[in-house]
C-alpha positions in Angstrom: 18.0 3.0 46.3 19.1 6.0 48.2 21.7 8.1 46.4 21.1 6.5 43.0 19.8 8.7 40.2 17.7 7.4 37.4 18.9 7.8 33.9 17.0 10.2 31.7 14.0 8.8 29.9 14.6 7.8 26.3 14.1 10.5 23.6 10.5 10.6 22.2 11.8 9.3 18.9 13.0 6.1 20.5 10.1 5.7 22.8 7.4 5.6 20.2 7.1 2.7 17.7 5.0 4.9 15.4 8.1 7.1 14.5 10.2 4.0 13.9 7.5 2.5 11.6 7.3 5.7 9.7 11.0 5.8 9.1 10.8 2.2 7.9 8.0 3.0 5.4 10.0 5.9 4.0 12.9 3.7 3.1 13.0 2.8 -0.6 12.5 -0.8 -1.6 15.8 -2.4 -2.3 14.3 -4.7 -5.0 11.8 -4.6 -7.8 8.8 -6.6 -6.7 7.5 -6.8 -10.2 10.5 -8.9 -11.3 9.1 -11.8 -9.3 7.1 -14.3 -11.5 4.2 -14.5 -9.0 3.6 -10.8 -8.6 0.8 -9.6 -11.1 1.0 -6.4 -13.0 -0.4 -3.4 -11.1 -1.6 -0.2 -12.9 -2.5 3.0 -11.2 -5.8 4.3 -12.7 -6.2 7.9 -13.7 -9.3 9.6 -12.1 -11.3 9.3 -15.4 -10.5 5.6 -15.7 -11.4 5.0 -12.0 -14.8 6.8 -12.5 -15.4 4.6 -15.5 -14.8 1.4 -13.6 -17.0 2.6 -10.6 -19.8 3.5 -13.1 -19.5 0.2 -15.0 -19.9 -1.8 -11.8 -22.3 0.7 -10.0 -20.2 0.8 -6.9 -18.4 3.2 -4.6 -14.6 3.0 -4.0 -15.0 1.7 -0.5 -16.8 -1.3 -1.9 -13.7 -2.5 -3.7 -11.2 -4.8 -1.9 -8.5 -2.8 -0.1 -4.8 -2.6 -0.6 -2.7 -0.7 1.9 -0.6 2.2 0.7 2.4 0.5 2.4 2.1 -2.6 0.1 5.3 -3.0 -1.8 3.5 -3.0 -5.2 1.4 0.1 -4.3 4.5 1.9 -3.1 6.4 1.0 -6.3 3.8 2.5 -8.6 3.3 5.6 -6.3 -0.3 4.9 -5.2 -1.7 7.1 -2.5 -4.8 6.6 -0.3 -7.9 7.2 -2.3 -6.4 5.8 -5.6 -7.7 2.8 -7.4 -5.3 0.1 -8.7 -6.0 -2.3 -11.5 -4.3 -5.7 -10.9 -3.9 -7.8 -14.1 -3.5 -11.5 -13.2 -2.7 -14.3 -15.6 -5.4 -16.9 -15.8 -5.3 -20.4 -17.2 -8.8 -20.2 -18.5 -9.3 -16.5 -19.3 -5.8 -15.5 -20.3 -5.9 -12.4 -18.2 -8.3 -11.2 -15.5 -8.6 -7.7 -14.2 -9.1 -7.0 -10.5 -9.4 -3.6 -8.8 -8.1 -2.5 -5.4 -8.9 0.7 -3.4 -5.8 2.2 -1.8 -6.2 2.9 2.0 -3.9 4.1 4.7 -2.4 1.6 7.1 -4.8 0.6 9.8 
């Protein structure tokens, strides 16, 4: 190996997967996820509505099931970590059922 020089190390942008993932997340979705028949309706709750839900069930936000902020449905409605989403699912017996999700950062 005498006389050979090593090529320069790759730029930090290429070397880290975190930056590549961040760039992928920033890309807009090329399709509307809510047009699919199996995707239930998602509604971003206002702070007053979220407090009402938490009070009704006597819970804290972290006690709700989580949804990542990178989830396509959460991204489409503009949900940010700390928000609460109401998911309205169709039910054969109840007609519609409401479920709530707490938006968290990717982990």
